[in-house]
C-alpha positions as CSV (number, residue, x, y, z in Angstrom):
1,M,189.4,132.5,91.1
2,K,191.6,131.9,88.1
3,K,190.4,130.7,84.7
4,W,190.8,127.1,83.7
5,T,191.7,125.8,87.2
6,R,188.4,124.5,88.7
7,W,188.5,120.7,88.9
8,E,184.7,120.6,89.3
9,D,184.1,122.1,85.9
10,Y,186.6,119.7,84.3
11,V,184.8,116.7,85.9
12,A,181.4,118.0,84.6
13,L,182.9,118.5,81.1
14,I,184.3,115.0,81.1
15,C,180.9,113.6,82.2
16,G,179.3,115.3,79.3
17,L,182.0,114.1,76.9
18,Y,181.6,110.5,78.2
19,A,177.8,110.6,77.8
20,A,178.0,112.0,74.3
21,L,180.7,109.5,73.2
22,A,179.0,106.5,74.9
23,T,176.3,106.6,72.3
24,T,178.8,104.9,70.0
25,W,179.5,101.9,72.2
26,T,176.3,101.3,74.2
27,A,173.0,99.9,73.0
28,Q,170.8,102.9,72.1
29,T,167.3,103.9,71.2
30,A,166.5,107.0,69.1
31,S,165.6,108.9,72.3
32,S,168.6,107.8,74.3
33,T,171.0,108.8,71.5
34,S,169.3,112.2,71.2
35,L,169.1,112.9,74.9
36,M,172.6,111.7,75.7
37,L,174.1,113.8,72.8
38,I,172.1,116.9,73.7
39,F,172.8,116.9,77.4
40,G,176.4,115.6,76.9
41,I,177.2,118.4,74.5
42,L,175.5,121.0,76.7
43,L,177.5,119.8,79.7
44,I,180.7,120.2,77.6
45,V,179.7,123.7,76.6
46,S,178.7,124.7,80.1
47,G,182.0,123.3,81.4
48,V,184.0,125.3,79.0
49,L,182.0,128.4,79.8
50,N,182.5,127.9,83.6
51,L,186.2,127.3,83.1
52,S,186.6,130.4,81.1
53,M,184.4,132.7,83.2
54,P,184.9,131.6,86.9
55,G,182.7,133.2,89.5
56,T,179.5,133.2,87.4
57,P,177.0,131.4,89.7
58,W,174.2,131.3,87.2
59,L,176.3,129.2,84.9
60,E,176.9,126.8,87.8
61,Y,173.2,126.4,88.3
62,V,172.7,125.8,84.6
63,Q,175.4,123.1,84.6
64,C,173.9,121.4,87.7
65,A,170.5,121.4,86.0
66,L,172.0,119.8,82.9
67,G,173.5,117.1,85.1
68,V,170.1,116.5,86.7
69,L,168.4,116.4,83.3
70,L,171.0,113.8,82.1
71,F,170.3,111.8,85.2
72,V,166.5,111.8,84.6
73,S,166.7,111.4,80.9
74,P,166.3,107.5,81.0
75,W,162.8,108.1,82.4
76,I,162.1,111.0,80.1
77,G,163.2,109.1,77.0
78,M,161.9,105.8,78.3
79,Y,165.2,104.0,77.8
80,T,165.6,102.5,81.3
81,S,165.6,99.0,79.9
82,H,168.7,99.8,77.8
83,T,171.2,99.1,80.5
84,G,174.3,100.7,79.0
85,A,172.6,103.9,78.0
86,S,170.6,104.3,81.2
87,W,173.5,103.6,83.5
88,T,175.7,105.9,81.6
89,S,173.1,108.7,81.9
90,W,172.5,108.0,85.6
91,I,176.2,107.9,86.6
92,A,177.5,110.7,84.4
93,G,174.4,112.9,85.3
94,I,174.7,112.5,89.1
95,I,178.4,113.0,89.1
96,A,178.1,116.2,87.0
97,A,175.3,117.5,89.2
98,A,177.1,116.7,92.5
99,V,180.5,118.2,91.6
100,T,178.7,121.3,90.2
101,A,176.6,121.7,93.4
102,A,179.9,121.5,95.4
103,A,181.1,124.5,93.3
104,F,178.1,126.8,94.1
105,K,179.6,128.3,97.2
106,P,183.1,129.0,95.7
107,A,181.5,130.5,92.6
108,T,179.3,132.8,94.7
109,E,182.2,133.8,96.9
110,A,184.4,134.6,93.9
111,R,181.6,136.8,92.5
112,H,181.2,138.7,95.7
113,H,185.0,139.3,95.9
114,R,184.9,140.5,92.3
115,V,181.8,142.8,92.7
116,M,182.7,144.2,96.2
117,P,186.3,145.4,96.2
118,S,188.1,145.4,99.6
119,H,188.9,148.6,101.3
C-alpha cells in the first residue's frame, strides 16, 4: 500500500476539516464549538497520519472511534437542538466512521504483507 493514496483517509480528513470549519457558519453553543473543533482537528490529524503510514491498523481504529465520537457529540454536548451543528456532527461523523471501517481489512492485509515477507 502506497503513501498518500487511500481515498478513505482523504474522506475522513475532509469530514474533520468540514466539522471544524462548520463552527464558523452554523449556530453553535460552547460545547458544540469545542467538540466539533476537537473531533474535527483529531480527524484531520488521524487522516494525515493514516495517509503517511498506510498499513497501520490501530490508526484506522482510532480514526473510526473519532468519527463515532463526532457522531455522538450532539448528545454528549447536549446540542441536538442546534440543527446546523448537530446535523454537521452526525453526517460528518458517520461518513468518517463508515469509510474508515471500510479500510480496516485493506490496512490489516497491508500490515500482514509488510510483516510477513513472501518466500
